[in-house]
C-alpha positions as a Markdown table, in Angstrom:
| # | Residue | x | y | z |
|---|---|---|---|---|
| 1 | Unk | -1.8 | -9.8 | 47.6 |
| 2 | Unk | -2.8 | -10.7 | 44.1 |
| 3 | Unk | -0.3 | -9.9 | 41.3 |
| 4 | Unk | -1.1 | -7.0 | 38.9 |
| 5 | Unk | -2.0 | -8.3 | 35.7 |
| 6 | Unk | 0.4 | -7.2 | 32.8 |
| 7 | Unk | -1.1 | -5.6 | 30.2 |
| 8 | Unk | -0.9 | -7.1 | 26.6 |
| 9 | Unk | -1.7 | -5.1 | 23.5 |
| 10 | Unk | -4.3 | -6.8 | 21.3 |
| 11 | Unk | -2.0 | -7.2 | 18.4 |
| 12 | Unk | 1.2 | -9.5 | 18.1 |
| 13 | Unk | 4.8 | -7.9 | 18.2 |
| 14 | Unk | 7.7 | -9.9 | 17.7 |
| 15 | Unk | 10.6 | -9.2 | 20.3 |
| 16 | Unk | 12.9 | -7.2 | 17.9 |
| 17 | Unk | 10.0 | -5.2 | 16.4 |
| 18 | Unk | 10.1 | -1.6 | 17.9 |
| 19 | Unk | 6.3 | -0.4 | 18.0 |
| 20 | Unk | 5.7 | 3.4 | 18.9 |
| 21 | Unk | 2.4 | 3.7 | 18.0 |
| 22 | Unk | -0.6 | 2.6 | 20.1 |
| 23 | Unk | -2.8 | 2.9 | 16.8 |
| 24 | Unk | -2.7 | -0.7 | 15.9 |
| 25 | Unk | -5.8 | -2.8 | 15.3 |
| 26 | Unk | -6.5 | -6.2 | 17.0 |
| 27 | Unk | -5.0 | -9.4 | 15.3 |
| 28 | Unk | -2.2 | -7.4 | 13.3 |
| 29 | Unk | 1.1 | -9.1 | 13.6 |
| 30 | Unk | 4.3 | -7.0 | 13.4 |
| 31 | Unk | 7.2 | -9.3 | 12.5 |
| 32 | Unk | 11.0 | -9.2 | 13.5 |
| 33 | Unk | 13.0 | -5.8 | 12.9 |
| 34 | Unk | 10.0 | -3.9 | 11.8 |
| 35 | Unk | 9.6 | -0.2 | 13.1 |
| 36 | Unk | 6.5 | 1.6 | 12.9 |
| 37 | Unk | 6.6 | 5.0 | 14.5 |
| 38 | Unk | 4.4 | 7.1 | 16.6 |
| 39 | Unk | 1.4 | 8.6 | 15.0 |
| 40 | Unk | 1.1 | 5.7 | 12.4 |
| 41 | Unk | -2.0 | 4.0 | 12.3 |
| 42 | Unk | -2.7 | 0.3 | 11.4 |
| 43 | Unk | -5.9 | -1.4 | 11.0 |
| 44 | Unk | -7.2 | -4.9 | 12.1 |
| 45 | Unk | -5.7 | -8.3 | 11.1 |
| 46 | Unk | -2.8 | -7.0 | 9.3 |
| 47 | Unk | 0.7 | -8.7 | 8.8 |
| 48 | Unk | 3.6 | -6.0 | 8.5 |
| 49 | Unk | 6.8 | -8.6 | 7.6 |
| 50 | Unk | 10.3 | -8.4 | 8.7 |
| 51 | Unk | 12.4 | -5.0 | 8.3 |
| 52 | Unk | 9.7 | -2.9 | 7.4 |
| 53 | Unk | 9.5 | 0.5 | 8.5 |
| 54 | Unk | 6.3 | 2.7 | 9.0 |
| 55 | Unk | 6.8 | 6.3 | 9.1 |
| 56 | Unk | 4.6 | 8.7 | 11.3 |
| 57 | Unk | 1.4 | 9.7 | 9.5 |
| 58 | Unk | 1.0 | 6.6 | 7.5 |
| 59 | Unk | -2.5 | 5.2 | 7.2 |
| 60 | Unk | -3.0 | 1.6 | 6.6 |
| 61 | Unk | -6.4 | -0.4 | 6.4 |
| 62 | Unk | -7.7 | -3.6 | 7.7 |
| 63 | Unk | -6.6 | -6.8 | 6.5 |
| 64 | Unk | -3.2 | -5.6 | 4.8 |
| 65 | Unk | -0.4 | -7.5 | 3.8 |
| 66 | Unk | 2.8 | -6.1 | 3.9 |
| 67 | Unk | 5.6 | -8.5 | 3.0 |
| 68 | Unk | 9.1 | -7.8 | 4.0 |
| 69 | Unk | 11.6 | -5.2 | 3.3 |
| 70 | Unk | 8.8 | -2.5 | 2.5 |
| 71 | Unk | 9.2 | 1.3 | 3.7 |
| 72 | Unk | 6.0 | 3.2 | 3.8 |
| 73 | Unk | 6.5 | 7.1 | 4.4 |
| 74 | Unk | 4.2 | 9.6 | 5.6 |
| 75 | Unk | 1.6 | 10.9 | 3.1 |
| 76 | Unk | 1.0 | 7.2 | 1.9 |
| 77 | Unk | -2.5 | 5.6 | 2.6 |
| 78 | Unk | -3.1 | 1.7 | 2.0 |
| 79 | Unk | -6.6 | 0.9 | 1.6 |
| 80 | Unk | -8.2 | -2.4 | 3.3 |
| 81 | Unk | -7.3 | -5.7 | 1.8 |
| 82 | Unk | -4.3 | -4.4 | -0.1 |
| 83 | Unk | -1.0 | -6.5 | -0.8 |
| 84 | Unk | 2.3 | -4.7 | -1.0 |
| 85 | Unk | 5.1 | -7.1 | -2.3 |
| 86 | Unk | 8.7 | -7.7 | -1.0 |
| 87 | Unk | 10.8 | -4.4 | -1.3 |
| 88 | Unk | 8.0 | -2.5 | -2.8 |
| 89 | Unk | 9.1 | 1.2 | -2.8 |
| 90 | Unk | 7.1 | 4.4 | -2.0 |
| 91 | Unk | 8.1 | 7.9 | -2.2 |
| 92 | Unk | 6.6 | 11.3 | -0.9 |
| 93 | Unk | 8.6 | 14.0 | -2.5 |
| 94 | Unk | 9.0 | 14.5 | -6.2 |
| 95 | Unk | 12.0 | 16.7 | -5.7 |
| 96 | Unk | 13.8 | 15.6 | -2.9 |
| 97 | Unk | 16.7 | 17.1 | -1.4 |
| 98 | Unk | 18.5 | 16.8 | 1.7 |
| 99 | Unk | 16.6 | 19.3 | 4.3 |
| 100 | Unk | 19.9 | 19.8 | 6.2 |
| 101 | Unk | 21.2 | 21.4 | 3.4 |
| 102 | Unk | 20.8 | 25.4 | 3.8 |
| 103 | Unk | 20.5 | 25.7 | -0.1 |
| 104 | Unk | 17.0 | 24.2 | 0.4 |
| 105 | Unk | 16.2 | 25.3 | 3.8 |
| 106 | Unk | 13.1 | 27.6 | 2.4 |
| 107 | Unk | 11.8 | 24.6 | 0.4 |
| 108 | Unk | 11.1 | 22.7 | 3.7 |
| 109 | Unk | 9.7 | 25.3 | 5.7 |
| 110 | Unk | 6.3 | 24.3 | 4.8 |
| 111 | Unk | 4.6 | 21.2 | 3.8 |
| 112 | Unk | 4.0 | 21.6 | 0.1 |
| 113 | Unk | 6.5 | 19.4 | -1.0 |
| 114 | Unk | 4.8 | 16.3 | 0.7 |
| 115 | Unk | 2.5 | 14.6 | -2.0 |
| 116 | Unk | 0.4 | 12.0 | -0.8 |
| 117 | Unk | -0.4 | 8.1 | -2.4 |
| 118 | Unk | -3.6 | 6.3 | -2.2 |
| 119 | Unk | -3.4 | 2.5 | -2.6 |
| 120 | Unk | -7.1 | 1.1 | -3.4 |
| 121 | Unk | -9.0 | -1.1 | -1.5 |
| 122 | Unk | -7.7 | -4.7 | -2.5 |
| 123 | Unk | -4.7 | -3.7 | -4.8 |
| 124 | Unk | -1.8 | -5.4 | -5.2 |
| 125 | Unk | 1.8 | -3.7 | -5.6 |
| 126 | Unk | 4.4 | -6.5 | -6.7 |
| 127 | Unk | 7.5 | -7.1 | -5.8 |
| 128 | Unk | 10.4 | -4.4 | -6.4 |
| 129 | Unk | 7.8 | -2.0 | -8.1 |
| 130 | Unk | 8.3 | 1.6 | -7.4 |
| 131 | Unk | 5.4 | 3.8 | -7.0 |
| 132 | Unk | 6.1 | 7.9 | -7.3 |
| 133 | Unk | 4.3 | 10.0 | -5.1 |
| 134 | Unk | 0.9 | 11.9 | -5.5 |
| 135 | Unk | -0.4 | 8.9 | -7.5 |
| 136 | Unk | -3.6 | 6.9 | -6.8 |
| 137 | Unk | -3.7 | 3.4 | -7.4 |
| 138 | Unk | -7.1 | 2.0 | -7.8 |
| 139 | Unk | -9.1 | -0.7 | -6.3 |
| 140 | Unk | -8.2 | -4.6 | -7.2 |
| 141 | Unk | -5.7 | -3.0 | -9.6 |
| 142 | Unk | -2.4 | -5.1 | -9.8 |
| 143 | Unk | 1.2 | -3.6 | -10.5 |
| 144 | Unk | 3.3 | -5.9 | -11.9 |
| 145 | Unk | 6.4 | -7.0 | -10.2 |
| 146 | Unk | 9.5 | -4.5 | -11.1 |
| 147 | Unk | 7.1 | -1.7 | -12.5 |
| 148 | Unk | 7.6 | 1.9 | -11.9 |
| 149 | Unk | 4.3 | 3.7 | -11.6 |
| 150 | Unk | 4.4 | 7.3 | -12.7 |
| 151 | Unk | 0.8 | 7.8 | -13.4 |
| 152 | Unk | -2.6 | 7.1 | -11.6 |
| 153 | Unk | -3.7 | 3.4 | -12.1 |
| 154 | Unk | -7.4 | 2.8 | -12.5 |
| 155 | Unk | -9.6 | 0.4 | -10.8 |
| 156 | Unk | -8.9 | -3.3 | -11.6 |
| 157 | Unk | -5.9 | -2.2 | -14.0 |
| 158 | Unk | -3.0 | -4.5 | -14.7 |
| 159 | Unk | -0.1 | -2.2 | -14.7 |
| 160 | Unk | 3.6 | -3.3 | -16.0 |
| 161 | Unk | 7.0 | -1.9 | -17.0 |
| 162 | Unk | 9.1 | 0.8 | -17.0 |
| 163 | Unk | 7.4 | 3.2 | -17.0 |
| 164 | Unk | 4.2 | 1.4 | -16.1 |
| 165 | Unk | 1.3 | 1.0 | -18.8 |
| 166 | Unk | -1.7 | -0.6 | -18.9 |
| 167 | Unk | -1.5 | -4.2 | -19.8 |
| 168 | Unk | -5.0 | -5.7 | -19.3 |
| 169 | Unk | -7.6 | -5.8 | -16.4 |
| 170 | Unk | -8.0 | -8.1 | -13.5 |
| 171 | Unk | -10.6 | -9.2 | -11.3 |
| 172 | Unk | -10.9 | -8.8 | -7.9 |
| 173 | Unk | -9.9 | -12.4 | -7.1 |
| 174 | Unk | -6.8 | -11.5 | -9.5 |
| 175 | Unk | -8.1 | -13.6 | -12.3 |
| 176 | Unk | -7.6 | -12.1 | -16.0 |
| 177 | Unk | -10.4 | -10.6 | -17.5 |
| 178 | Unk | -10.9 | -10.6 | -21.5 |
| 179 | Unk | -13.3 | -8.0 | -22.5 |
| 180 | Unk | -15.7 | -8.5 | -25.5 |
| 181 | Unk | -17.8 | -5.9 | -26.7 |
| 182 | Unk | -17.0 | -4.0 | -22.9 |
| 183 | Unk | -18.0 | -7.1 | -21.0 |
| 184 | Unk | -16.0 | -9.8 | -19.4 |
| 185 | Unk | -16.5 | -12.9 | -16.8 |
| 186 | Unk | -14.0 | -13.9 | -14.5 |
| 187 | Unk | -13.1 | -17.5 | -15.4 |
| 188 | Unk | -12.1 | -18.3 | -12.0 |
| 189 | Unk | -14.7 | -16.8 | -9.8 |
| 190 | Unk | -17.5 | -15.7 | -12.3 |
| 191 | Unk | -17.8 | -12.2 | -11.4 |
| 192 | Unk | -19.2 | -10.1 | -14.8 |
| 193 | Unk | -17.8 | -6.9 | -15.2 |
| 194 | Unk | -18.5 | -3.9 | -17.8 |
| 195 | Unk | -15.7 | -1.8 | -19.1 |
| 196 | Unk | -16.4 | 1.8 | -20.4 |
| 197 | Unk | -13.3 | 3.4 | -21.8 |
| 198 | Unk | -10.8 | 2.7 | -18.9 |
| 199 | Unk | -13.4 | 2.2 | -16.1 |
| 200 | Unk | -14.0 | -1.4 | -15.1 |
| 201 | Unk | -16.8 | -2.0 | -12.9 |
| 202 | Unk | -18.6 | -5.3 | -11.4 |
| 203 | Unk | -22.2 | -6.1 | -12.4 |
| 204 | Unk | -22.6 | -8.2 | -9.2 |
């Protein structure tokens, strides 16, 4: 009698990681002491570092890197190719209270408290940065380490400080962009950009 084959998921799971969802793409690697709750969705070829937590309802795209110590709460959606630095912090409630307290029970009977956050394709959130909820981080934007993000961040913006403010622009390769008369060429990869107000777009 032939032994039955043991089914192995198409992703790597460290023996100490707890993965309660089946919605994990092929090639993804989930490292030590990470916890991914049922109902979370993770794309292909991602890396989730040690001691990360991914709550139910989270959506993570393909090719995302999440470094150690990051907790991602319901309502957060991470676009393809994004990078979340060590201990980056996310929220989903602007006025949080303990829902176990009878004083605020009425507030948590509905889901209106939940504010969604969108991290755009290719964006970077630096180490120890904090992103308040209800915010959109634009495509290929870069949030500097230790920043506190309280407003939407445009595509290709470099955002830094407490509270965070515009501090420049970056290419999709992360090179700095210096605009002259509304145009800039990345000195690292050669891509040309046009800027109109806060809007930056590549011309090829």
